[in-house]
C-alpha positions as CSV (number, residue, x, y, z in Angstrom):
1,M,-0.2,0.0,0.2
2,L,2.8,2.4,0.5
3,I,4.3,2.3,-2.7
4,S,1.2,3.7,-4.1
5,A,1.9,7.4,-2.1
6,E,4.3,7.6,-5.0
7,Y,4.4,4.7,-7.4
8,N,6.5,6.2,-10.2
9,A,9.1,7.0,-7.8
10,F,9.1,3.9,-6.0
11,S,8.0,1.0,-7.7
12,G,11.1,0.7,-10.2
13,S,13.2,-0.7,-7.4
14,V,10.4,-3.0,-5.8
15,Q,10.0,-4.3,-9.3
16,A,13.6,-4.7,-9.7
17,E,14.5,-6.6,-6.6
18,I,10.7,-8.6,-7.0
19,R,12.3,-9.7,-10.4
20,S,15.5,-10.8,-9.4
21,L,14.0,-12.9,-6.4
22,E,11.6,-14.5,-8.7
23,Q,14.7,-15.5,-11.1
24,R,16.3,-16.9,-8.1
25,F,13.2,-19.0,-6.8
26,D,12.6,-20.4,-10.7
27,T,16.5,-21.7,-10.5
28,E,15.7,-23.3,-7.1
29,A,12.8,-24.6,-7.6
30,A,13.8,-26.2,-10.7
31,A,16.8,-27.6,-9.0
32,N,14.5,-28.9,-5.9
33,E,11.7,-30.3,-8.1
34,S,14.0,-32.5,-10.1
35,I,15.8,-33.7,-7.0
36,A,12.0,-34.5,-5.4
37,S,11.0,-36.2,-8.4
38,G,13.8,-38.5,-8.5
39,L,13.0,-39.2,-4.7
40,I,9.3,-39.8,-5.2
41,A,10.3,-42.2,-8.0
42,E,12.5,-43.9,-5.5
43,G,9.5,-44.4,-3.1
44,H,11.0,-41.4,-1.0
45,R,8.1,-39.2,-0.6
46,D,8.5,-37.6,2.9
47,Q,12.2,-36.8,2.0
48,A,10.7,-34.9,-1.1
49,F,8.4,-33.0,0.7
50,V,10.8,-32.1,3.2
51,I,12.9,-30.5,0.4
52,L,9.9,-28.9,-1.3
53,N,8.5,-27.4,2.1
54,N,12.0,-26.0,3.0
55,Q,12.4,-24.3,-0.2
56,M,8.5,-22.8,0.6
57,D,9.6,-21.7,3.7
58,R,12.8,-20.2,2.4
59,H,10.8,-18.4,-0.4
60,T,8.4,-17.1,2.4
61,M,11.0,-15.8,4.5
62,L,12.8,-14.1,1.7
63,I,9.7,-12.2,0.4
64,Q,8.8,-11.2,4.1
65,E,12.4,-10.0,3.9
66,L,12.1,-7.9,0.6
67,V,8.8,-6.1,1.9
68,E,10.4,-5.1,5.1
69,R,13.3,-3.9,3.4
70,Q,11.1,-2.2,0.9
71,T,8.9,-0.4,3.5
72,A,11.6,0.8,5.4
73,A,13.4,2.2,2.4
74,I,10.2,3.9,1.1
75,Q,9.0,5.1,4.7
76,G,12.6,6.8,4.9
77,K,12.4,8.9,2.0
78,L,9.0,10.0,2.6
79,L,9.8,10.7,6.1
80,A,12.9,12.8,4.3
81,R,10.4,14.6,2.4
82,G,8.3,15.7,5.2
83,G,5.5,12.3,5.1
84,L,3.0,11.7,3.1
85,C,2.0,14.4,0.3
86,G,0.5,14.7,-2.8
87,P,-2.9,13.0,-4.5
88,R,-2.9,10.1,-2.3
89,A,-2.0,11.4,0.9
90,D,-5.4,12.3,2.8
91,F,-6.7,8.8,1.4
92,L,-3.6,6.8,2.4
93,R,-3.8,8.9,6.2
94,E,-7.6,7.8,6.3
95,Y,-6.8,4.1,5.1
96,S,-4.1,3.7,7.6
97,Q,-6.0,4.9,10.3
98,R,-9.0,2.8,9.4
99,V,-7.2,-0.4,9.1
100,E,-4.8,0.3,12.0
101,I,-1.5,-0.3,9.8
102,P,0.6,2.8,10.5
103,L,2.1,3.8,7.2
104,L,5.1,6.1,8.7
């Protein structure tokens, strides 16, 4: 939601980091799915599921870290400029209060 405060200013770096992470996920997933398929074919379903579940756990953690890092960067930039401003400022302030999630 915070990215919408100044979408054009913030979206480029967020999208670049997301694309990089997606490429990493694709590479890791292909390798792990190949390993898991082999394990399943050998009758080791539990080991295959551990590999795939660990991968999903890592990916979830990395996404959470990306969100936290990008949110902190956007918050810092907005605070350095004096806070929310522009055409979406009032909406974002009201929304933030309504859902009880602080933006800054």
